[in-house]
N, C-alpha and C positions, 0 to 999 in steps of 0.2 A: 504494499500499499504506500501512498504518498506521504502520509503524515508521519510525525516524529513522536518521540516520547518526551513529554507530551506537549500539546500546544498551550494548554492552560488558559485559553480565553475564558473558559468557564470551568473552574475546578470544583468538583463536587465530591463530597465525602459520604456517599451513600452506598459504597461498595461493600455491602454486608450480607449479600444473598447467600454466601457460603456459611454463614453462621446459623445455628439451629437453636432456638430458645427452648429451654426446659420449663420455663414458667409462662406458657402461652396465656394462662388465665390472668397473669399479673401484668401491670404496666407501670411506667414511672410517672409520678405526678409531682408537681410543684405546689406545695400547700402554703397559702397565705394566712397568717394569723394576726389577731389584734392583740398586741402585747399589753394593752391597757387592762386586759382581762387575765393576765398572768397572776396566779396566786402568789402571795408574798413568801409562801413556804419554800418555793423553788429558788435556789441560789442562782441559777443561770437559765437562759432561754432554752438551751439544749436539754436540760433536765425536764423542763415543762413540756417540750416537744415529745420527748421519749415517753413521759407519762401519758400525754394525750394519745399518742400512737398505741400504747399498751392498752389503754381503756377501749379504744376503737376496735382493736383486735379481739378483745374479750366480748365486746358487744356483737361483733360479727359472727361469733360462735365458730371461728376458724382458728382460734388460738391453740398453741401447743401446750405442753405441760409447763413450759416456762414462757409466759407471755412477754415478760420484760426482755428475755434473751431474743425472742422472735422479733420484737419491735426494734431492738438494737441492730439486728441483721437487716431489717427492712429500711431503716433510716440511712439515706444516702449522704445528704449534706444538711448541715444547719447553717443558715445564712445569717450574716451580721448587718451589712450595709445595703446590699442590693434589694432585699425584701426583709420583712419580718416573717420568718417561716422557715420551711425545710423542704427537702425533696425525699420522696420515699417510694419504694416499690410496693404497689398495693393491688389487690383484686378489686373487682367492682363492688362486691359486698363490703370490703374493708373501707373503700373510699366513701361508700354511702354511710357507713357507720361513723366515719370521721366527721362528716358534715354536721352531725348533731353535737359535736364536741364544743365546749365553751371556748370562745375565742376564734373559732373557725371563720374565715372570711370567704375564701374561694379556693378552687383547685383548677389547675390547667394541666393538660397532658404535656409531658416532656416531648419537645419537638425536635426533629432532625434539623441540622443547620447546614447551609452550603457556604463555601468560601469563594468568594467572588475573585534601585532600579539601577558608569563612569561619567556620563555627560549631563545628566539631569540637573545637578546643581548649577553648572555653567548655563544651561538653557534657561534656568529660572533666575539668572542674574546674580547668584551668590558668588562673592569673591572676597579675597583677603584684605582688600584695600579700603572698602567702605560698605556700609550697610549692616545687615543682621549679623554676619559672621564675626567681624571684629568687635562689634558692640557687645555681643554676648559671649565672646571667647569660644565661638563655635558650639554653644549650648553646653558648656562644661559641666554644670552640676544639675541639669534637668534630667529627670528619670522618665523614660518612656517604657510603659508596660505593653507588651505585645501578646495578644491572645491568638495562638496559631498552632501549627503542627510541631512545634519544638524548635530546636536550634542545634547547629553543628559548631560546638564551642572552639574547636581547633581552627576554624576559619580565621584567616588573617585579619578579616574585618572586625574581629573582636579583640585584637591586640590592644593593650592599654598603654602604649607609648604616648607620652605627652599628656596623659590623663592624671588628674589630681586624685587625692585619696577619696574614698567612698563617703558621700555626705553622711553626717552623723544622724540625720533624721531617718535614714533608711532602716526599715525594720524587716526586710525580706530575708530569704534564705536561698541557699544553693543546695537543693535536695540531691542526695545520693540516689542513684538508680542504675538500671541495666546499662552497661557501657557508658556510664556518666558519673564521674567523680566530682566531689565538691571542689576539688582543686582546679577544675576547669574554669570556675568563676574567678574574676579578677576585678580591677578597678573600672573596666569597661562593661563586661558582662557581670552585673552585680547580683542577679537573681535568676533562679531556674526552678520552676515547680511544675508538677504535672497533675492533671485532673481527669480521671476516667471512671469514677465510681458509678456515674449515671449510665455510661455505655455498658459497663460490665453487668449492672443490675438488669439492663434491658436484654443483653445478650451474654449470658454466663459463659458460653463456650468461647467468647472472645478472649478469655484468659489464656487460651492455648496459643494465641498469636500475639497478644499485646505484650510489649516490653515496657515494664513500669519504669519510665525514664523520660526526661525532658529531651533526650536525643531525638533529633529530627530524622525520621525515616521516610519523609515525603519530599522535602526541600522547600516547600512553600513558606514555612516560618523563617528559615534562614534567609530566604530572599527578601521577605517583607521587613524583617527587623534590620538587616544590613542596609536596606534602602532608606529606612528612617534615620539610622544612627551609626552606620558602619564607619569604622576608623579608616585611615588612609591605607590603600594597598596599591603599590606601584606595579606596573607591568600587567595589569588586569586586561583580560580580553575573553571573547568567546570564540575560540579557535581562529584567532586573528582578526575577528571583527570587533569594533568598538574598543580598540586598544587605548590604554591610558591609565591614569591613576584613579582607582575606584574609591568613592567615599560616599557616606550617606548625607542626607540633608543637614543633619545636626551631628557632625562627625565626632564631637567630644561629649555628646549626651550619653547617659548611661542606659543600658538595655537590661530589662528584666523579662524573661520569657515565661509565659504561662501556657503550657501545652494542654489544650483541651480538644484539639482536632486530631483524629487518629486515622490510620489506614483502614481500620475496621468500621469507622463511623464517627459521627459527632453529634452530641445532644446538648440541648440548651441547659440542662441541669448542671453539666460540667462547665459550660461556658459562664453561667452565672456564678458558680463557685470560683472560677478563675478571676472574674471581675471583682467579686467580693474580696478575694485575697489581695488583689492588686491595690485596692483602695486601703486595706489594712496595712499593707507593706509601705505605702507612702509614695506611690507613683504620681507624677504630675500630669502625664498624658497617657491615654490608652489608645492603641491602634487595633481596630477590629476589621479585618478584611474578610468579613463573613456577614451573613444575614438570614432572615426568615421572610418568606414571601407571603403576602396577602393575609395578614392577621391584624386585627385592631390593636391599638396601643396597649390596652389592658390585658390582652392575652399574648403579647409579644415579649418574651423573656429578655430580649436585647433592649427593648424600650424601658422595661421595668428596671433592669440592672443599671442601665446607663443614667436613669434618674437618680439612683443612689450615688453614682459617681458625681453627677452634677452637684448634688447637695454638699459634697465634700470638696467642691472646687476643682475636680479633676476634668480636664478637657478630653473629649472623646471624638476621635476621627473614625468614620465608617465608610465602607465602600457602597456605591450605589447599585451594584449588581451588573451582570453581564448578559442581560436579556434584550438588549437593544436590537434594532433601532426603533421599535414601536413605542408610542406613548403609553404611559401608565404601567410601565414594567419595572420600576425601580422598587427596591426594598430599602429599609432604613430611612423611611420618610418621617423620622422622629424629630420633633421640633427642637429638642435639647441637645442634639448631636450635630456634628458637621458631616454632611453627606457628599461624597466626592465622586465626580464623574471622571472618565478617563479620556486623555487626548494624546496626540502624537507629539514628537519632538522634531527638531530640525536636523535630524540625523537619518540618513539612508544607508542601507547595506546593499552593496553592488557587486556585479560581475562585469567583465569587459569582453565584448566580442571583437576580435581583430580579424577583419576580412583579408583575403589574399592580396588585395590591392593596397593594404596598409591602413585602411580606414578603421578607426576604433570607435566603438559604440558602447556607451554606458547603459547598463540595465540594472534591474533589481534582482538580488539573489542572496540567500543565506545558506548556500550549500557549503558544508563544513568538511566534506570528505576529501580524499586524496585525488588529485587530478593532474596528470603529467603532460597535458597537451597545451600548456600555456605558451610554449615556444614553438612546438611542432604543429604545423597546420595540418588538419585532416579534412577530408571531403565533407561538404555541407549540402544538404538537399532540402528543397521546399516541399512540404507535404500537405499544404493547405489546411483543412480543418482537423487533420489527424484523427479522423473518426473511423478509419478502417484498421482495426487492430491486427488483423491477419497481415495486411500489407506492411504495417509498422514492424511486425515481428521478422519480416524478411529483409529489413534494411541491414546492410552490412555495417562495417565500422565507419559510420557517418554521423555527423551532427544533424539532427532532424529539426526543421523549422516549421512551427505550427501557427496557423492564423486563427485567432479567437473570432468566432462568429456566433451570433445570437446567444450570448451568455454560455458558451460551451467550454469555457476555460477549465473548469473543474474536471469535466470528463476528459478533456485533452491531456491534462497532466496525469490523470489516472491511466489513460491508455498508454502514454509514453512509459510510465512505470511498469505496467503490466507487460509491455512488449520488450522490456529490458534494453531500451535504446542506450547507445553509449553516452549521449548527451542530447540536450534539447534546448531550443530557443523558441520562446512563446511571444508572439506579437499580440498585444491586447491594448484596448483603450480603458481597461479597468484601472482606476486610480487607487483603490483600496486593495493592495496586493498582500497584505500582512499574512493572511491565512494560506497563501500559495507558495511563498518564496522559500520556505524552509523544506526543501525537497531532499529525499535520500538519494537522489541521482543528480549528476551535474546538469544544471539548468539555469538559464538567464531569461528574465522577462523584459522585453523591450516595449517602449511606447510605439504608437502607430507610425510616427515620423521615422524613428530609427529602424522600424521594421520594414518600411518601404525601401530604405537604403539597402538592407540585407536582400530583399526580394529582387531589387533592380540589379544587384551585383550578381546574384545567382543566374538571373535571366540573361544578362549580357556577357557573362564570362565566356571567353573563347575556349579556354581549356576547362578542365574539371574545377569547379569552384571549391575553394578551401577556406577554412577559418580556424582560429584558435580561441580558446576560452581561458579567462583568468578570473579567479575568485578572491574573496576575503578583502574586499575594498570597502572603506567606510567614508562617506561623504558628509560633511557638516555644512550648516548654513542653508539647508533646503528651504525653499519657499514654494507655496505658503505653509507656514506652521505657526502655532499649533492648529490642528484640526480635531474635531470631536471624533473619537474612534467609533466605528459603526456598532460594535458590540455593547457600548456603554449604555446601561439602562436609563430610561427617561421618565420624567414626571408626567402628570402630577402624582403626588403621593396618594395612595389609596387610603392609608390610615389617617392622614391629616392633610387633606387637599388645600386647606386655606393657608398653609405655609408653603411657599414656593420651594420645591426640591427638584433636582439636587441643589446644593449651595454653591458649589465651585467645581472647577476642573483642574486637574493636575496631570503631569505626564504619567501615562499608563501603558503605552504601547512599546513593546520591544525594549524593556528596561533591563539594563545589565546590573546584576547584584550577585552576592555570594551564593554558592550552591554546595551541598554536600558532595565531596568528590567520589563517594561510593554509590551515588544514585545516578543512573544513566540519564543523559539529556537527549540522546538521538540514536538512530540506527545508521550504520553504513553497511549495506548489504545485510548480512545476518549477524553482524558484529554490533555490540553496544558501545556507545562512545560516552566518555566521562569528562567532566570539566569542574573546575573550582568556581566558575562563574557561569551564569545562565541568562539568556534573554527571555523574559516572560512578558505576557500581555494580560491586562485585565484591570478592573477597578481595584482588585487586590493590590496592584502595584501603585495605583495613584493614591490610595488611602494612606499608606505610610509616608508618602512624599508630604502630604498635607499635615500628618502628625509630626513630622520632623520640623516643618515651618512653625507649627503651633508650639513646639518645644522651644524654639529659638525666641518666639514672641513672649513666651512665659518667662524666659530667662531675662529678657529686656524689660518686661513689665510684670514683675511678680505679683503686683496688686490687682491686676486685671482678672475679671471673671472669665469663665469659659465663653459666655456670650460676647464679652468685649473682644476677646481674641478672634472669635468667629467673625464678628462684625468687621474688624480691621482687615481680615483676610478677604472678605467679600467686597467691601466698598472700595478697595484699592486694586481689585483684579482687572485684567485686561479683556475688553470685548473685541480687540482688534489683533490681527496676526502680524507677522513680521513684514508684511507688505502694506501695512496700515489700512487694510480692508477688514470688514467684519469676519470673525472666525467662522469657518464653514464646517459643515457636518458631513463626514464621509458616509454616514448611514442615511443621508437625505440628498443624495446625488450632488453633494458639494454645494448645496444652497446655504445661505447664512444660517448659522446655528441659533436656535431659540434658547431662552433660559430654561425650558424643560429639558434641554440636552446638556447645558453646561452651567446652569445656575447664573450667578452674577458675572462669571467670566473665568479666564485662566489666571491662576494664582500668581501673584507678583510679590515675593517675600520682602524685598527691600522697601517697597512702597507701604507695605503693611506695618512696618516699624513705626511710621508716623502718619496715621490715618487722619489726623485732625479731629474728626468727630466719630463717635461710636453710637450704635444702638445697643443699649444694655437691657438685660432681661433677668428677673429674679424668679425664684421657684413659684411664688404666688401667681406671677403672670402666666406661667405654664398651666397652673391649676385653673385660671380663668378660661383658658382655651379648652381644657378638658371639659369644663362646665358647658362651654359653648358648643361642644361636640355632643352634648346631651348624655354624657356619661353619668351613671348613677354614682351616689356617694361611695358605694362599695367598690365600684369599678375604679374610681379615683383613688380610693384607699389602697388598692392593690399596687398602684404606681407610686404613690407618695408616702406610704407607710403611716399615714395619719388618718384617724377616723373622724377628725373634725376639719374638714376642708371647707373653705369659705367660698361659696358661689354667689356672693352678693354682687360681685362685679363681673358677671358672666360676659365673656367677650371672645370673639375670634380674631380680634385685632392685636395680635402679638407684636410687640415692639421689635420687629424683624427688619433686616436691611434689604427687603424685597417686598413686592406687592403682586398678588394674583387675584383677579376678579373673574367670576364666572357669570357669563351672559348666555344662558342656555335654557330659558324658561320654555317648557313644553307647550306647544300650541299657541305661542304668542305671535303677535304681529311684529315684524322687524322694524316697523315704523314707530312703534312705541318706545320711548326712551326710558332708561333706568339708570340710577346712580349708585355707585358703590363708594363708601367713604372709609378712609384709613387714617387712624390717628397714631402719630409717632412722636417719641421724645428722644432728642439727641444730646449727648454729653460731650462737652469740649475737652479733649485730652491733649490739646496743643497748649503751648505756653503763651500766656498773655492774651490780649484782645484779638478778636477776629470777627470778620463779617462774611457770612456766606449767602450767596444769591442762588435761588432755584432756577434750574434750566431743564425743560422737558423736551425730549425728542418727539417729533410728530409720530402719531400712531394711527394707522388706518382704521376707520369706523369709530374711533374713540377720541373723546375730548378729555384732557386731563388739566386739572387746576390745582394749585398749591397755595395754601393760606397759613401763615403769611409767606410772601415770596422772598423775604429776607430775614435771616437769623443773625442777631448780634450778640456775641459773647464777650463779656468783660473779664471773666476769670477762668482759670483752669478748673475742670470738673463742674462747671456751671451747666445746667440743663435748659434746653429750649424745646418747645413743642410745635408741631405743625399738623395740618390736615391736608391729605391728598384725596381728591375727588376724581373718580373715573365715570364719565357719562358715556353711555353707548346704548345700542338697541337691546331690547329684552333678549333677543337671540341674534348673535353675530352671524354674518354670512360666512365668515372664514372660521376655521377651527381654532386658529391661534394668531393673534397679533401681539406685538411687543415693542417696547421702547425703553427709555431710561430716564430716571430722575437723577440729576447731578447737582449737588450743592458745591458751588465754586467760590473759593476764597482767592480773589485775584492778587491780593498782597503776597500770600505765602505760596500761591499756585497749587494749593491742595484742591483735589477734586474728590468728593465723596459720592460715589455712584451706586445706584440701586436699580435693578431691573423691574419693569412693569409689565405684567402679562395680563391680557384679557383673552378669554377663551370660551368657546362654545362646546368644549369637551363634555362628554356624556354627563348628564345631571345625576347619574347614579352615584357619582363621587361626592356629591354635595347634598344628597337627600337627607 
């Protein structure tokens, strides 16, 4: 086959069909409790949870001779910060009995979870002369907790050269495990823990294959953690591609790995335990390249756990998902986290076709195998659509040229592989070639112009036409870039459509980062290939990039809330590419990307250092939104851990750096007008006096007004409020229109930008 091991555009941890559960009648549940009802007799929450569980087992009449012993074996986790409650393996009768227990709030089933980079710091403008890196000493004492598949501690990305002593506030540990010694941790990798009790309770036979260790047996966790905070590694490359010095976005930040994703599966009870422990250990930032699709906030363990992180001041970066390019496909549409889309960089991977007449043509390629024809020219033949497999199989030692027609590129590549051709050149007008170019046989993909040059040479050559191929070339400065990656999931958020998601875009396509050297990255024929670095794609790769930026901002502004950091990143992001044109979307035929694809724009770390104004949010503001979503007090309690939530100021008007308005009334007349109003409060984080004037870009079908149009700040940390009104037809003719509100301070040249979206997208999202 054409593909490699693996492409990772959508990494899924569901490969558990080989496991056989011996407890088919039982399932894992996450139990939410009201701690205000805990009797004073119990010294700890866990004692109360065990007693509650024991009583429920006795009530269900399924207890053994030792109910306490049974309840102890059934208790999986006792949580501290993410929820008030525990996880347990229970039968239907046991869970029904538990519902009658004093303090019981609710239960949700343990859900499976799916997991959704040398040049990216340069592309993001990070440098040692000015901006975030020198101001923060490269994130020296910030701690990034990564919940993922584990870590390969011997990787040079985790060396602690130039790193100061471990911060005294750190409470974490480096757990001993299979093939993992505590000595592997150092001043860079300061914590390593693993969580698999939920997985084992769900699939007991998994104990036969699970290695109780933070050791990464997949590669994903090593890649994401080194992307966020890998130290400097010289001479890094992927088989000669992307050569240079590898380093993470915050190269001096500390890394703590919490392994909760396993080859055998991944469950939310383990992930909640990992987040809970990360908060207890004292991390500043959590990176979650994972998510759960299509569940309301009060039943989403990721949403619930990250609210606990929010209340402790921990910033959380999450991946948007890899189910693009359709609208409404993203997960982690959680108002209190950063949701990150994926984009391309200005770096291409190339091969060169040299024709017999000396003409050289640059094309796309990520072929990593051995090829000895770079100097010796061999015959080249044009095979048109390459749709005749039998004819291809009869081709002798020649380079086959295939012409892409009617979207047949995928089939042509497969035919060339099946026919075992020596090498191939594909002519195509496809611009999104990422999923094609990593072939296991020598191949180069040319655009139509270069392809015509090849065809003309073959046609007009008097003697046998010949060519040579050369690989492992890397080109920087590619224009246009960035572009939204086609696989990146898009908004609106199903769980909370009134908050525009995703929030931002960061590099996610073909990102180079560390990799376990014992895990294969590709095939060459029947042989497996290994590397200490790998090129992966996905929002899994963009999420840690944003986490690294958040760590730098946390170091520069330790008093900023998670919402303030998110606001700074969003309002200073770029809506234009390196050609100064609107960023385009590979998943939408290279049309201008909408905020449903890339949020506020592409992350710009150095500008985020000094945003001028921020939109701040506190916990009660999020509660007001949950009230506005018509959540019951019990449902809100599940998220907030509080039984006394204040819904007196119910509002869907979260103080967020973006605006989304739905104009999709069923059966309405498009001539009837409707108005949506948004109230926002901005905080001046710049020094001294400043005056900001509102500017709104024109939006089709929509009229936008801002009151007042000028905000005058006299002091730092002063707050000023405004109202933004969007007037439009009750039902828009187009599915989506958008523009931007920009607050401009002409004196300091600061621009605080927020996207405005009006949409007629299905009203089922806002019912």
